[in-house]
DOTIMAR-780070 format. One record per residue (C-alpha): residue number from 0; residue in one letter; x, y, z. Coordinates in steps of 0.001 Angstrom, whole numbers, m for minus. Layout:
N
- NUM, a, X, Y, Z
...
***
This chain:
675
- 0, m, 242836, 128113, m93144
- 1, n, 240195, 128952, m91811
- 2, r, 240147, 131227, m88184
- 3, s, 239186, 128642, m86114
- 4, a, 242185, 126303, m88013
- 5, i, 244699, 129398, m87498
- 6, t, 243955, 129641, m84033
- 7, l, 244705, 125756, m82869
- 8, l, 247156, 125292, m85174
- 9, g, 248771, 128505, m83228
- 10, a, 248368, 126948, m80269
- 11, l, 249693, 123708, m80641
- 12, l, 252655, 125359, m81941
- 13, a, 253541, 127413, m78647
- 14, t, 252908, 124574, m76466
- 15, s, 255341, 122785, m78443
- 16, l, 258157, 125126, m78334
- 17, v, 260450, 124444, m75577
- 18, g, 263715, 125186, m74799
- 19, c, 266468, 123223, m74622
- 20, d, 267032, 124341, m70958
- 21, g, 263423, 123096, m70048
- 22, t, 261947, 126652, m70033
- 23, q, 259310, 127858, m72617
- 24, d, 260948, 130367, m75383
- 25, l, 259330, 133341, m76613
- 26, a, 256719, 131500, m78280
- 27, s, 255167, 129649, m74995
- 28, a, 251497, 130917, m75254
- 29, t, 248332, 131771, m72556
- 30, s, 245536, 131800, m74728
- 31, a, 244441, 129996, m78251
- 32, s, 245150, 132533, m80296
- 33, g, 249173, 132538, m78753
- 34, h, 249203, 135288, m77348
- 35, s, 251756, 135669, m74451
- 36, a, 251203, 136000, m70398
- 37, p, 251480, 139727, m68580
- 38, t, 255149, 139907, m67654
- 39, a, 255855, 140900, m64116
- 40, s, 256391, 144904, m64844
- 41, t, 252814, 144803, m66677
- 42, r, 251700, 143265, m63664
- 43, e, 253023, 146105, m61435
- 44, a, 252243, 148640, m64514
- 45, n, 248536, 147834, m64073
- 46, q, 248482, 147367, m60075
- 47, l, 249226, 151095, m60538
- 48, m, 246277, 152142, m62079
- 49, l, 244174, 151110, m59190
- 50, q, 245613, 154030, m57539
- 51, e, 245313, 156542, m60314
- 52, r, 241522, 156512, m60155
- 53, p, 238426, 156852, m58167
- 54, f, 237350, 152888, m58215
- 55, a, 235768, 153132, m54980
- 56, n, 232930, 155231, m57257
- 57, r, 230169, 153093, m57776
- 58, e, 227994, 156112, m59239
- 59, d, 228489, 154890, m62861
- 60, f, 227453, 150982, m62417
- 61, d, 224310, 152891, m60638
- 62, n, 223364, 155577, m63600
- 63, a, 223936, 152557, m65939
- 64, r, 221601, 150508, m64430
- 65, r, 218928, 152682, m63429
- 66, g, 215620, 152076, m64673
- 67, l, 215769, 149111, m66541
- 68, i, 212386, 147564, m67869
- 69, a, 214198, 144154, m69360
- 70, q, 217101, 142767, m70434
- 71, d, 217570, 139670, m72622
- 72, p, 220518, 138350, m70899
- 73, e, 221256, 135248, m73761
- 74, l, 220755, 138147, m76695
- 75, l, 222556, 137019, m79670
- 76, v, 221726, 138351, m82989
- 77, l, 222237, 136341, m86873
- 78, d, 221744, 137608, m90147
- 79, s, 220299, 135976, m92902
- 80, n, 222532, 132987, m93241
- 81, g, 222675, 132031, m89399
- 82, a, 226363, 134118, m89235
- 83, e, 227170, 135900, m85617
- 84, v, 226287, 139691, m85953
- 85, w, 225941, 140245, m82273
- 86, d, 226565, 137712, m79049
- 87, i, 226461, 139811, m75283
- 88, q, 227766, 136506, m74164
- 89, d, 231006, 136493, m76130
- 90, y, 231603, 139345, m73055
- 91, q, 230594, 137145, m70294
- 92, f, 234181, 136631, m68912
- 93, i, 233686, 140403, m68014
- 94, d, 232684, 140543, m63906
- 95, s, 229246, 143450, m63511
- 96, e, 231570, 144779, m61500
- 97, g, 234143, 145664, m63179
- 98, e, 236433, 145035, m60107
- 99, n, 238380, 141308, m60817
- 100, a, 240934, 142852, m63940
- 101, p, 243276, 139855, m64895
- 102, d, 247035, 141102, m65430
- 103, s, 246299, 140996, m69105
- 104, v, 243957, 143671, m68846
- 105, n, 244072, 147733, m67935
- 106, p, 242091, 147525, m64397
- 107, s, 240294, 151176, m65136
- 108, l, 239646, 150127, m68669
- 109, w, 238438, 146623, m67302
- 110, r, 235647, 149077, m65375
- 111, q, 234836, 150611, m68140
- 112, a, 234120, 146985, m70466
- 113, a, 232358, 145596, m67721
- 114, l, 229669, 148836, m67893
- 115, n, 229219, 148992, m71254
- 116, n, 228421, 145359, m70394
- 117, i, 224535, 146017, m69000
- 118, h, 222193, 145838, m71812
- 119, g, 218992, 145861, m72344
- 120, l, 216248, 148271, m72719
- 121, f, 215997, 151086, m70022
- 122, e, 213847, 154467, m69075
- 123, v, 215696, 157360, m69153
- 124, t, 212657, 159610, m68321
- 125, d, 208638, 160094, m68798
- 126, g, 208503, 159458, m72183
- 127, i, 212036, 158693, m73114
- 128, y, 213473, 155131, m72986
- 129, q, 217715, 153601, m74407
- 130, v, 218806, 150143, m75372
- 131, r, 221538, 149679, m74846
- 132, g, 224334, 146525, m75572
- 133, y, 222703, 145852, m78545
- 134, d, 224953, 147482, m81073
- 135, l, 228364, 149541, m80967
- 136, s, 225589, 152745, m79943
- 137, n, 222323, 153291, m78558
- 138, m, 218943, 153558, m80177
- 139, s, 216499, 156500, m77974
- 140, i, 212869, 156472, m78387
- 141, i, 210457, 158979, m77469
- 142, e, 206878, 158295, m76516
- 143, g, 204488, 161089, m78786
- 144, n, 200843, 162032, m78722
- 145, s, 200582, 158852, m81226
- 146, g, 203593, 157172, m81063
- 147, w, 207683, 156616, m81592
- 148, i, 210068, 158531, m82649
- 149, l, 213317, 156723, m82651
- 150, v, 216774, 157965, m82275
- 151, d, 219764, 156810, m83768
- 152, p, 218660, 152711, m85409
- 153, l, 222277, 151382, m84449
- 154, t, 224385, 149758, m87430
- 155, a, 223159, 147114, m89110
- 156, a, 219517, 146018, m90040
- 157, e, 220038, 142253, m88112
- 158, t, 220847, 144374, m84600
- 159, a, 218285, 146946, m85326
- 160, s, 215476, 144931, m86204
- 161, k, 216273, 142841, m82485
- 162, a, 216890, 145541, m80758
- 163, f, 213860, 147578, m81949
- 164, l, 211558, 144089, m81931
- 165, f, 212215, 143751, m77878
- 166, a, 211734, 147692, m77004
- 167, r, 207734, 146934, m78488
- 168, e, 207913, 143607, m76545
- 169, h, 207641, 145566, m73381
- 170, l, 205901, 149132, m74245
- 171, g, 203650, 148340, m76349
- 172, e, 202789, 148141, m80403
- 173, k, 202800, 151460, m81027
- 174, p, 203111, 153074, m85052
- 175, v, 206494, 154604, m85522
- 176, r, 206057, 158577, m86326
- 177, a, 209540, 159715, m86415
- 178, v, 213517, 158602, m86978
- 179, l, 216369, 161886, m85920
- 180, f, 219528, 160645, m87449
- 181, t, 221618, 163010, m85393
- 182, h, 224871, 162548, m86907
- 183, s, 226401, 160979, m90510
- 184, h, 228473, 157488, m88527
- 185, i, 227103, 154693, m89476
- 186, d, 226765, 153336, m86158
- 187, h, 223468, 155607, m86209
- 188, f, 221593, 155438, m88990
- 189, g, 222760, 151613, m91337
- 190, g, 220500, 150161, m89120
- 191, v, 217350, 151288, m90766
- 192, q, 216240, 149129, m92675
- 193, g, 215579, 146521, m89841
- 194, v, 213295, 149064, m87923
- 195, l, 211631, 149919, m91929
- 196, e, 210849, 146657, m92406
- 197, h, 208018, 145803, m89570
- 198, l, 206190, 149053, m90129
- 199, s, 203397, 149056, m92518
- 200, d, 203134, 150722, m95379
- 201, e, 200918, 154020, m93830
- 202, e, 203518, 154511, m90986
- 203, r, 206412, 154002, m94003
- 204, a, 204525, 156866, m96011
- 205, n, 204072, 159226, m93435
- 206, l, 207644, 158689, m91260
- 207, r, 209314, 161172, m90608
- 208, i, 213040, 161257, m90650
- 209, i, 214870, 163953, m89516
- 210, a, 218770, 165096, m89810
- 211, p, 220926, 167566, m89641
- 212, a, 221891, 169674, m92992
- 213, g, 224536, 167355, m95003
- 214, f, 223828, 164164, m93414
- 215, e, 223119, 162905, m97566
- 216, h, 226336, 163807, m98254
- 217, e, 228563, 162840, m95321
- 218, a, 226817, 159733, m95000
- 219, t, 227254, 158493, m98196
- 220, s, 231001, 159821, m98880
- 221, e, 232553, 159050, m96096
- 222, n, 233784, 155671, m97005
- 223, i, 233974, 155549, m100866
- 224, i, 237261, 156825, m101249
- 225, a, 239165, 155256, m99072
- 226, g, 236919, 153094, m97811
- 227, s, 239208, 149644, m98817
- 228, a, 242463, 151283, m96208
- 229, m, 239807, 152700, m93616
- 230, g, 238119, 148756, m93449
- 231, r, 241209, 146725, m93344
- 232, r, 242332, 149922, m90176
- 233, a, 238985, 149383, m88579
- 234, m, 239688, 146060, m88139
- 235, f, 243385, 146716, m85867
- 236, m, 240731, 149229, m84416
- 237, y, 237740, 147047, m83289
- 238, g, 239804, 144131, m82768
- 239, k, 238085, 141903, m85102
- 240, r, 240443, 139321, m85570
- 241, l, 240743, 138907, m82154
- 242, a, 239174, 136096, m79502
- 243, r, 236650, 137677, m76647
- 244, d, 238469, 137022, m73473
- 245, a, 241211, 138709, m71101
- 246, h, 243874, 137677, m73992
- 247, g, 242248, 139631, m76923
- 248, h, 239208, 142500, m77579
- 249, i, 236876, 143118, m74754
- 250, g, 235168, 146072, m76101
- 251, t, 236026, 149624, m77735
- 252, g, 235628, 152008, m74928
- 253, l, 232659, 154157, m76728
- 254, g, 231005, 150167, m76127
- 255, k, 231893, 146616, m77268
- 256, s, 232245, 146192, m80650
- 257, p, 230547, 147405, m84018
- 258, a, 228048, 145200, m85874
- 259, f, 229503, 143713, m89192
- 260, g, 225955, 142713, m90434
- 261, t, 223919, 144465, m93094
- 262, y, 224053, 148479, m93322
- 263, g, 221294, 150396, m95002
- 264, f, 220128, 153863, m95647
- 265, a, 217197, 156463, m95763
- 266, k, 216658, 159779, m96999
- 267, p, 215753, 162082, m95068
- 268, t, 212317, 164278, m95255
- 269, d, 213615, 167145, m92836
- 270, l, 217049, 168889, m92404
- 271, v, 218072, 171044, m89869
- 272, s, 220711, 172906, m90307
- 273, e, 220578, 175978, m87651
- 274, t, 221017, 176008, m83956
- 275, g, 218008, 176619, m82609
- 276, t, 215075, 175761, m84808
- 277, e, 212189, 174623, m83240
- 278, l, 210734, 171307, m84480
- 279, t, 207137, 169879, m83232
- 280, v, 207198, 165810, m83629
- 281, d, 204248, 163898, m82261
- 282, g, 203468, 166791, m80689
- 283, v, 206719, 166206, m78919
- 284, p, 208876, 170187, m78343
- 285, m, 212410, 169867, m79686
- 286, v, 215222, 172741, m79681
- 287, f, 218240, 172221, m82012
- 288, q, 221772, 172425, m81494
- 289, m, 224403, 172239, m85093
- 290, v, 227640, 170715, m83999
- 291, s, 228675, 170127, m86972
- 292, g, 233236, 169840, m87473
- 293, s, 232430, 168178, m83909
- 294, e, 232707, 164439, m84185
- 295, a, 231110, 164296, m87555
- 296, p, 230575, 166822, m90399
- 297, a, 227008, 166304, m89984
- 298, e, 225512, 166092, m86245
- 299, f, 223520, 167756, m83921
- 300, t, 221914, 167731, m80634
- 301, f, 218552, 168374, m79287
- 302, y, 216698, 169049, m76048
- 303, l, 212940, 168274, m75052
- 304, p, 211851, 170939, m73020
- 305, d, 209198, 169804, m72157
- 306, q, 211008, 166875, m70099
- 307, n, 214424, 169483, m69381
- 308, a, 215981, 166700, m71315
- 309, f, 219418, 166840, m72998
- 310, c, 220362, 164485, m76278
- 311, g, 224254, 165153, m76892
- 312, a, 224098, 162604, m79720
- 313, e, 228655, 162169, m79777
- 314, l, 229102, 165401, m78862
- 315, v, 229357, 164524, m75238
- 316, s, 229686, 160590, m74674
- 317, r, 231277, 158649, m71072
- 318, n, 234910, 158930, m72271
- 319, m, 237484, 161019, m74307
- 320, h, 236693, 161307, m77870
- 321, n, 239038, 160672, m80663
- 322, l, 240011, 164041, m82332
- 323, y, 241630, 161551, m84474
- 324, t, 240754, 158367, m85132
- 325, l, 243129, 155133, m85694
- 326, r, 240650, 153739, m88372
- 327, g, 241803, 156343, m91253
- 328, a, 240089, 160189, m91042
- 329, k, 239912, 163794, m91200
- 330, v, 241128, 165140, m88222
- 331, r, 238375, 167391, m86374
- 332, d, 239307, 170739, m84558
- 333, a, 238923, 170331, m81053
- 334, r, 238549, 174235, m80679
- 335, i, 235404, 174099, m82418
- 336, w, 234371, 170524, m80426
- 337, s, 234860, 172744, m77077
- 338, g, 233411, 176002, m77873
- 339, f, 229903, 173991, m79762
- 340, i, 229850, 171809, m75589
- 341, e, 229905, 175593, m74089
- 342, e, 227212, 176155, m76020
- 343, a, 225575, 173435, m75001
- 344, r, 225757, 173594, m71490
- 345, t, 225059, 176877, m71195
- 346, r, 221892, 176934, m74295
- 347, f, 220593, 173665, m72480
- 348, s, 221312, 174619, m69131
- 349, a, 217761, 173512, m67541
- 350, a, 218909, 169931, m68782
- 351, d, 218301, 167876, m65558
- 352, v, 218452, 164563, m67885
- 353, y, 221474, 164086, m70297
- 354, f, 220938, 160742, m72791
- 355, g, 223144, 160254, m75509
- 356, s, 224586, 158275, m78332
- 357, h, 226360, 155612, m77206
- 358, h, 227099, 155053, m72881
- 359, w, 224648, 155944, m70110
- 360, p, 222382, 159216, m69181
- 361, l, 223298, 161378, m66332
- 362, w, 220621, 163065, m63839
- 363, g, 220164, 166353, m62402
- 364, q, 221270, 169864, m63254
- 365, d, 224316, 170367, m61187
- 366, n, 225668, 166748, m62314
- 367, i, 224684, 167607, m66112
- 368, q, 226717, 171050, m66062
- 369, d, 229985, 169529, m64099
- 370, f, 230528, 167107, m67141
- 371, l, 229864, 169268, m69974
- 372, a, 232184, 171793, m68161
- 373, k, 235144, 169114, m67851
- 374, q, 234677, 167469, m70936
- 375, r, 234743, 171159, m72669
- 376, d, 237782, 172197, m71002
- 377, t, 239699, 168589, m71938
- 378, y, 239164, 169274, m75612
- 379, q, 240516, 173270, m75066
- 380, f, 243479, 172039, m72631
- 381, i, 244856, 169659, m75040
- 382, h, 244077, 172148, m78010
- 383, d, 245852, 175192, m76053
- 384, q, 248552, 173767, m75123
- 385, t, 249638, 171215, m78231
- 386, v, 250074, 174688, m79959
- 387, r, 251447, 175746, m77297
- 388, l, 254226, 173596, m77147
- 389, m, 254447, 173451, m80671
- 390, n, 254762, 177058, m80497
- 391, q, 258136, 176679, m78495
- 392, g, 259083, 173521, m81400
- 393, a, 258225, 170402, m80350
- 394, t, 257244, 167503, m82623
- 395, p, 254336, 165746, m82254
- 396, r, 255804, 162859, m80369
- 397, e, 257276, 165234, m78005
- 398, i, 254662, 167209, m76928
- 399, a, 252476, 163639, m76619
- 400, n, 255132, 162372, m74647
- 401, q, 254630, 165096, m72364
- 402, l, 251301, 165943, m72479
- 403, r, 248961, 165350, m69810
- 404, l, 246086, 166316, m68583
- 405, p, 245620, 168170, m65067
- 406, p, 244322, 166618, m61869
- 407, s, 240983, 168437, m61965
- 408, l, 240403, 166814, m65462
- 409, t, 241919, 163097, m64522
- 410, t, 239395, 163029, m61482
- 411, d, 236268, 161223, m63356
- 412, f, 235923, 158105, m64973
- 413, h, 234150, 160493, m67911
- 414, n, 237612, 161916, m68809
- 415, q, 239508, 158839, m69612
- 416, g, 241345, 157637, m72739
- 417, y, 239209, 154798, m73131
- 418, y, 238220, 155813, m76640
- 419, g, 240225, 159014, m77723
- 420, t, 243723, 159379, m75896
- 421, v, 246172, 162601, m75041
- 422, s, 248867, 161267, m76740
- 423, h, 247038, 160595, m80281
- 424, n, 244190, 163809, m80061
- 425, a, 247739, 166348, m79565
- 426, k, 248894, 164669, m82476
- 427, a, 245547, 165342, m84201
- 428, v, 245468, 169399, m83116
- 429, y, 249761, 169663, m84651
- 430, q, 248270, 167700, m88001
- 431, n, 245728, 169597, m87901
- 432, y, 247826, 172846, m87647
- 433, m, 251290, 171896, m88882
- 434, g, 250328, 168400, m91411
- 435, w, 252909, 165681, m91188
- 436, f, 256151, 167209, m91590
- 437, s, 257755, 168763, m88508
- 438, a, 260268, 171065, m90052
- 439, n, 263235, 168148, m89399
- 440, p, 264953, 168338, m92903
- 441, a, 265664, 164876, m92544
- 442, q, 262138, 164590, m92714
- 443, l, 262308, 165449, m96034
- 444, d, 262640, 162834, m98360
- 445, p, 263180, 159629, m95803
- 446, l, 263598, 156187, m97352
- 447, p, 260596, 153335, m97771
- 448, e, 260066, 151908, m94766
- 449, p, 261644, 148471, m95887
- 450, e, 264713, 149639, m97216
- 451, v, 265269, 152093, m93999
- 452, a, 264287, 148928, m92020
- 453, t, 267558, 147188, m94144
- 454, r, 270129, 149789, m93458
- 455, y, 269278, 149972, m89738
- 456, i, 269910, 146310, m88917
- 457, r, 272848, 145895, m91197
- 458, m, 275025, 149147, m89198
- 459, m, 273750, 147290, m86288
- 460, g, 275839, 144222, m87266
- 461, g, 272651, 142263, m88665
- 462, a, 269613, 140486, m87512
- 463, q, 270941, 138284, m85079
- 464, q, 273199, 140300, m83383
- 465, v, 270063, 142288, m82806
- 466, l, 267734, 139940, m82295
- 467, d, 269876, 138412, m78680
- 468, s, 270344, 142125, m77281
- 469, a, 266292, 142754, m78077
- 470, r, 265932, 139432, m76324
- 471, q, 267797, 140690, m73858
- 472, e, 266851, 143625, m73240
- 473, f, 263171, 142370, m73047
- 474, e, 263938, 140114, m70385
- 475, r, 265194, 143383, m68263
- 476, a, 261846, 145375, m68375
- 477, a, 259826, 142315, m66504
- 478, g, 261935, 143669, m64064
- 479, m, 262103, 147486, m64206
- 480, d, 259473, 149596, m62691
- 481, a, 256158, 150243, m64466
- 482, s, 257688, 153679, m66484
- 483, d, 260976, 152217, m67355
- 484, s, 259308, 148988, m69011
- 485, r, 256595, 151137, m71195
- 486, d, 259474, 152769, m72029
- 487, t, 261359, 149706, m72582
- 488, y, 258481, 148230, m74659
- 489, r, 258050, 150874, m76865
- 490, w, 261438, 151475, m77941
- 491, l, 261626, 147498, m78492
- 492, a, 258507, 147960, m80389
- 493, e, 260649, 150308, m82765
- 494, l, 263261, 148231, m82930
- 495, l, 262346, 144899, m83834
- 496, n, 259961, 146984, m86344
- 497, h, 262654, 147777, m88016
- 498, l, 264074, 144041, m87603
- 499, v, 260617, 142447, m89233
- 500, f, 260519, 144632, m92387
- 501, a, 264047, 144257, m93083
- 502, k, 263551, 140173, m92461
- 503, p, 259957, 139595, m93048
- 504, d, 260678, 135294, m92917
- 505, n, 262488, 135889, m89173
- 506, q, 260110, 133785, m86981
- 507, e, 261895, 134649, m83450
- 508, a, 262042, 138404, m83936
- 509, k, 257824, 138730, m85325
- 510, e, 257816, 136835, m81810
- 511, l, 259511, 139113, m80238
- 512, l, 257609, 142137, m81523
- 513, a, 254267, 140608, m81195
- 514, r, 254952, 139364, m76870
- 515, v, 256137, 143694, m76951
- 516, y, 252870, 144557, m78495
- 517, d, 251348, 142261, m76552
- 518, q, 252823, 143832, m73398
- 519, l, 251610, 147007, m74452
- 520, g, 248146, 145834, m75606
- 521, y, 247447, 144407, m71667
- 522, r, 248837, 148187, m70472
- 523, s, 246512, 150388, m72458
- 524, e, 243485, 152392, m71206
- 525, s, 242432, 152675, m74724
- 526, a, 240626, 150564, m75859
- 527, p, 241144, 150703, m79692
- 528, w, 245226, 151246, m78318
- 529, r, 244990, 148121, m76535
- 530, d, 243480, 146786, m80007
- 531, f, 246236, 147662, m82052
- 532, y, 248874, 146183, m80408
- 533, l, 247076, 143177, m80333
- 534, s, 245831, 142670, m83357
- 535, g, 249435, 143461, m84375
- 536, a, 250564, 140595, m82709
- 537, y, 248034, 138556, m83315
- 538, e, 249192, 138773, m87373
- 539, l, 252537, 138738, m86595
- 540, r, 251585, 135188, m85799
- 541, h, 249182, 134524, m87557
- 542, g, 248843, 136215, m91011
- 543, a, 246958, 138968, m92683
- 544, p, 243522, 138172, m92889
- 545, e, 242946, 135780, m95971
- 546, e, 239649, 138648, m97446
- 547, g, 239074, 142210, m96511
- 548, l, 235870, 143749, m94914
- 549, n, 233025, 142154, m98149
- 550, p, 232186, 145346, m99729
- 551, a, 228976, 143700, m100305
- 552, m, 227601, 145133, m96692
- 553, m, 227590, 148453, m98085
- 554, r, 225090, 147502, m101256
- 555, e, 222064, 149491, m99584
- 556, v, 224487, 152848, m98310
- 557, l, 225347, 152215, m102110
- 558, l, 222067, 152664, m103746
- 559, h, 221884, 156025, m101843
- 560, t, 225348, 157476, m103034
- 561, p, 225590, 160109, m105028
- 562, v, 226698, 158100, m108744
- 563, s, 229275, 160813, m109140
- 564, l, 231172, 159474, m106297
- 565, f, 231621, 156085, m108033
- 566, f, 233307, 157838, m110184
- 567, d, 235847, 159259, m108218
- 568, s, 236202, 155855, m106445
- 569, m, 237004, 154692, m109780
- 570, a, 239405, 157177, m110086
- 571, v, 241571, 156590, m107142
- 572, n, 242157, 152614, m108070
- 573, l, 243403, 153514, m111894
- 574, n, 246821, 151722, m112526
- 575, a, 248569, 154536, m113135
- 576, d, 251222, 152294, m114697
- 577, k, 248541, 150026, m116481
- 578, a, 247100, 153752, m117901
- 579, e, 250227, 155078, m119292
- 580, d, 249836, 155755, m122863
- 581, e, 245822, 154924, m122475
- 582, h, 243351, 156922, m124357
- 583, h, 239890, 156147, m123589
- 584, t, 236581, 157628, m123381
- 585, i, 233936, 155339, m121741
- 586, k, 229946, 157049, m121707
- 587, v, 227776, 154919, m118503
- 588, t, 224406, 156150, m119174
- 589, f, 222090, 155292, m115772
- 590, t, 218343, 154350, m117413
- 591, d, 216820, 154297, m114098
- 592, l, 218015, 158174, m113352
- 593, q, 218457, 159412, m117303
- 594, e, 221804, 160390, m116382
- 595, s, 225173, 160064, m118627
- 596, y, 228474, 160595, m117204
- 597, l, 231536, 160559, m119817
- 598, l, 234330, 158858, m118385
- 599, t, 237592, 159946, m119675
- 600, v, 241519, 157980, m119315
- 601, q, 244020, 160627, m120713
- 602, n, 247488, 161241, m118540
- 603, s, 247336, 158388, m116557
- 604, v, 244511, 160228, m114826
- 605, l, 240516, 158829, m114239
- 606, r, 237940, 162078, m114784
- 607, n, 233961, 162439, m115280
- 608, r, 231859, 164584, m116436
- 609, r, 228068, 164551, m116674
- 610, v, 226994, 164850, m120171
- 611, g, 224320, 164165, m122963
- 612, s, 222796, 160914, m123583
- 613, d, 224048, 161721, m127013
- 614, t, 227224, 162675, m126351
- 615, p, 229604, 160183, m128410
- 616, a, 232424, 157915, m126772
- 617, d, 234399, 154820, m127394
- 618, a, 232027, 152680, m125423
- 619, s, 228653, 152734, m123573
- 620, l, 227327, 151332, m121106
- 621, n, 223329, 151614, m120348
- 622, v, 222904, 150112, m116703
- 623, t, 220749, 150931, m113778
- 624, r, 221985, 151989, m110511
- 625, e, 221256, 148968, m108655
- 626, i, 223036, 146191, m111717
- 627, f, 226661, 149000, m111169
- 628, v, 226065, 148817, m108042
- 629, d, 226167, 144968, m108399
- 630, l, 229144, 145869, m110013
- 631, l, 230942, 147767, m107356
- 632, v, 230389, 145640, m104610
- 633, g, 231235, 142133, m106868
- 634, n, 227811, 140158, m107118
- 635, a, 228064, 141012, m110756
- 636, g, 231098, 140218, m112834
- 637, l, 231974, 142740, m115439
- 638, k, 231337, 140259, m118829
- 639, e, 228248, 138570, m117533
- 640, l, 227154, 141760, m117516
- 641, l, 227968, 142039, m120885
- 642, f, 226388, 139658, m122727
- 643, s, 223027, 139614, m119938
- 644, d, 220222, 140921, m121132
- 645, e, 219974, 144340, m118270
- 646, i, 222137, 146122, m119439
- 647, s, 222153, 147359, m123141
- 648, f, 225975, 148214, m124698
- 649, e, 226781, 150035, m127861
- 650, g, 230701, 150653, m129317
- 651, s, 233545, 148464, m128954
- 652, k, 233165, 145516, m126347
- 653, l, 236910, 145201, m126026
- 654, d, 237297, 148895, m125294
- 655, l, 235211, 148432, m122547
- 656, v, 236778, 145316, m120730
- 657, g, 240237, 147095, m121534
- 658, f, 239059, 149803, m119880
- 659, f, 238187, 148143, m116336
- 660, s, 241185, 145824, m117020
- 661, l, 242754, 149369, m115687
- 662, l, 241331, 149317, m112547
- 663, d, 242890, 147993, m109187
- 664, k, 240792, 145760, m106903
- 665, p, 241772, 146094, m103296
- 666, g, 240758, 143510, m101237
- 667, g, 241692, 145225, m98530
- 668, d, 243543, 142504, m96491
- 669, f, 247028, 144071, m97304
- 670, n, 249710, 143882, m94459
- 671, i, 250066, 145601, m91728
- 672, v, 252935, 145289, m89227
- 673, t, 255024, 143128, m91942
- 674, p, 256547, 144629, m95560
***
């Protein structure tokens, strides 16, 4: 069943379920996707937010619109098959000033979503431009002596192509002399092929591609080992399955949404490895700062002395960032991150223009210094106070529940948790030092979630008693004050999650939990929290997706990935039960690379090492990297390849087929909110 059919079915079911007393029961919905109405206490909580933030300050809106050159109000980007990659009109339900938040959206997050709706081509200062709102990130354009220097060419080829052509239409058609990748996350380099396709052969031949040291490894390896799990969780974090409306996805806080298009890669020609490195690029002097280990494992910022302009990459942005990102990633070090911001603040203290990889610029030396100091102290505060409480014996949940930024760090919108939060960032600091274990012996060897849930529900009197009590508590929460009701919803989420994991076919339990998630999502100031809660509610009502993200989107990136990583990825997909007592040696030779690798299965472990082409094996496969990548992403099947003219083969085909049969093929469509 496709998404539109599921949505329609959900709406029909929701409107048909009416209690015998004439009132709508728990399945009643206010959106086509089945999301319920905000309760009275949720409406009150969102109204109270208007008193907690300085909403009268409109400076951000002035800055976000400053320098507008041109705008495409009907911005739509399609892929080669006519499928939508990007449509800014999806978000036109958000009012332009961000002042009329519906009851189902936290007003502070609504304001941020309105700011991120402001899109087009902008002049930042003389010789510096940005295209914003064509993707999750920004594409910056610097005017050189003879052409353009592009910074961070977006996520997908389709959006990058559209943005580049729009800029060229209004700025003039000049050759591209260089591309800068500020860091190794795909939303800052994945669209590069969408730019390169518009360049002449001469431009491509002479193009400088400048990146931080370690970029190539980090850019190609970040998701290859745990990519399936990360991709599935990213669907929750970015609300991929949610409707774009006031009951669904309104943005990510960092931007609108990632572009789910065609991802690419280009090999750097210049690597920057040291802070203080100076390069002249098409006549433009640049001074670089290495900040690897802050927001990305390979990252730099840079300063343009001729314009007194500082590009902060993603070291800083107009929201609190993630020390741990909910889609899954290695924890980032808050102390190091804070130190890099201070280094930038002092090293580039003459800057009177700031622009970054996300959001809108900032002008004025004093404003920039204040911005950097508060961003610096936000991460330092979370680090220091988490460690202080940790050293007093507080657990991650206790720390996250009590830690609050001081008033001096909450008066500016750029420090708010639209993307990262104090809560999950504090847990990340704890994890960075202490790992998953809080030292309570009860957490050493707990039972799996479904078994724990079953025992809890049985001891509480059974599913119906728990459901009846939870329903009564949910109804009472609607009349509580904002703080008490939030705590009640948090508790009900934990309680009903046990019930759903114990009784996954209990539709009433799933619907009540979905309503709880709706309320928590509607209150969230963090866009990823909102999307996680509402995606959880959506999947409780409609089930997990029929398929995960298409791995073929990563084909171009994989073509530039070191082939040894392919085998590392295969190793984590080895099914240990199937591989028990199996012993195989398979040699794979990449004919275009002149490299051979020996794969060995023994003790339910798959190992690989580079070997000579004459190394013996049970079976040998001679193939190009391109064909092997097509096999990995599903564009070609093993049996088809074995009988094609595109490979050569030695040894037993049965051994080769047997070897590949030991590998799981994760689809990225596993359950999250049900067992």
